[in-house]
C-alpha positions, -999 to 999 in steps of 0.1 A, spaced: -1 0 5 10 37 -9 24 62 13 -6 88 10 16 108 32 48 105 11 47 143 -15 46 131 -48 76 141 -68 57 167 -91 47 178 -51 82 184 -44 91 211 -76 58 226 -70 72 237 -35 108 242 -52 97 264 -68 69 283 -47 100 287 -21 126 299 -44 104 320 -56 95 330 -25 138 340 -24 139 356 -44 107 380 -54 111 390 -19 148 394 -18 154 414 -51 123 432 -46 141 445 -11 169 455 -28 155 471 -60 125 482 -43 139 493 -10 174 494 -3 183 531 -11 142 548 -16 161 583 -8 156 613 22 129 620 45 120 656 49 145 660 76 180 639 60 170 613 69 174 577 53 144 564 40 162 530 24 168 501 44 205 494 26 226 465 31 209 455 65 179 454 49 189 432 19 211 412 39 173 406 66 156 396 34 171 371 23 175 354 48 137 362 66 126 354 29 148 312 27 131 309 64 98 317 54 101 296 22 123 267 47 89 266 76 69 268 46 78 237 19 106 223 40 87 193 48 71 190 11 104 195 -7 130 195 18 141 235 14 166 238 -5 158 266 -30 187 268 -43 208 246 -73 245 251 -45 222 238 -15 208 210 -41 243 198 -46 257 200 -17 233 181 -6 235 152 -32 277 154 -28 268 142 12 250 116 7 217 132 17 197 134 -23 194 114 -49 216 126 -79 189 112 -104 167 138 -89 188 167 -91 174 179 -124 140 181 -115 152 206 -86 176 228 -105 150 236 -132 118 240 -106 145 264 -92 154 287 -119 118 285 -129 105 296 -101 132 326 -95 127 340 -127 92 343 -125 99 361 -89 118 391 -112 92 388 -140 70 400 -115 91 424 -105 90 438 -137 57 436 -140 56 463 -109 81 484 -123 62 487 -157 37 510 -136 60 529 -116 73 563 -114 93 571 -153 119 558 -158 119 532 -128 120 505 -150 146 513 -170 177 527 -141 170 493 -125 179 476 -155 206 501 -165 220 493 -130 222 460 -132 183 447 -122 207 438 -86 230 419 -103 258 396 -91 291 406 -107 324 420 -104 350 446 -118 334 480 -124 298 457 -113 310 449 -80 300 474 -50 331 473 -37 350 470 -69 364 437 -68 381 416 -89 376 387 -108 391 368 -85 381 381 -47 341 373 -67 356 336 -74 370 326 -39 340 347 -19 309 324 -42 329 290 -30 342 302 3 307 315 15 285 290 -4 306 261 15 303 277 47 261 280 42 264 244 32 279 230 56 254 248 80 231 230 68 242 202 69 251 206 105 217 218 116 196 188 97 223 163 108 204 133 121 220 130 153 207 163 163 170 152 159 137 175 148 145 208 167 125 230 147 153 261 148 174 242 118 150 269 101 164 300 117 200 290 121 198 284 82 184 320 77 206 340 99 232 321 84 222 336 51 217 372 67 255 372 80 270 361 46 253 386 27 262 412 54 294 403 49 299 399 7 273 425 -10 296 441 -14 318 415 -30 299 411 -57 265 417 -47 258 378 -28 248 350 -48 254 317 -28 229 308 -54 229 302 -90 189 303 -95 192 341 -82 220 348 -103 201 336 -133 165 353 -122 179 387 -122 207 386 -150 174 377 -173 174 413 -169 206 426 -155 214 433 -192 242 420 -213 268 429 -189 246 410 -168 247 381 -187 283 378 -197 290 377 -162 269 353 -150 286 319 -154 309 331 -125 278 331 -105 269 300 -117 300 276 -115 311 285 -85 288 280 -60 285 252 -70 318 244 -61 313 257 -31 288 231 -26 305 203 -39 334 212 -18 314 216 15 294 179 5 319 163 0 342 176 28 306 170 57 299 132 37 340 129 45 339 141 81 307 133 105 284 113 85 292 74 90 303 49 67 287 21 67 308 1 90 315 25 113 274 18 133 290 -19 139 325 -6 149 305 15 179 285 -22 186 311 -43 191 330 -21 211 294 -24 237 298 -55 239 
């Protein structure tokens, strides 16, 4: 008899698309609409700045994890999917479907932002696209002027840290504490706080693809960096975690033997 409580493949893919959509739509909306909103009459800034954008990424991820994580596992990021597969926590055969769902969800998010912008103030959408549409970038497209090497190293390291935290807080030995989503969301927040000035922070190829679609030729030309190196970071983290913390088939038997 089949277990009716087990999500179907379609359920999982829809959940991944929805979670990625919320992540991209909420965080990129914050970056484009609210990060630099201007100043009040007394000169007080009305924008949320880097801190607000970093919090938007963390909070939207947290919301997606608690809403749809029980259905799909709450990846919402190709680098997470690669990392979990490399760690032995996710089947490689299911990776392509998750990647497609994540990319589609992210692209729908930025497309709806464009739709909102069409009815905005004159020139808002054109200015947003001319400015890169919150895309990732290096060199002259880096917020802090950091070069290609900095972007490559940052994307590998910060993605690896992100995946290691995910694998750690969701490890079976920790049990079901219910706080994993908070830890993961706050980790993404601190990653953005640290790395937005470097390359506008990817650590998520679906996010990078979604913004580059509307970010113009330069964003598309540099996109390969923000697809390739987060995936490299995810794979390295998954393999490292598997080698250090996941038991081999012989380990449980050895532990049992020592107790006799």
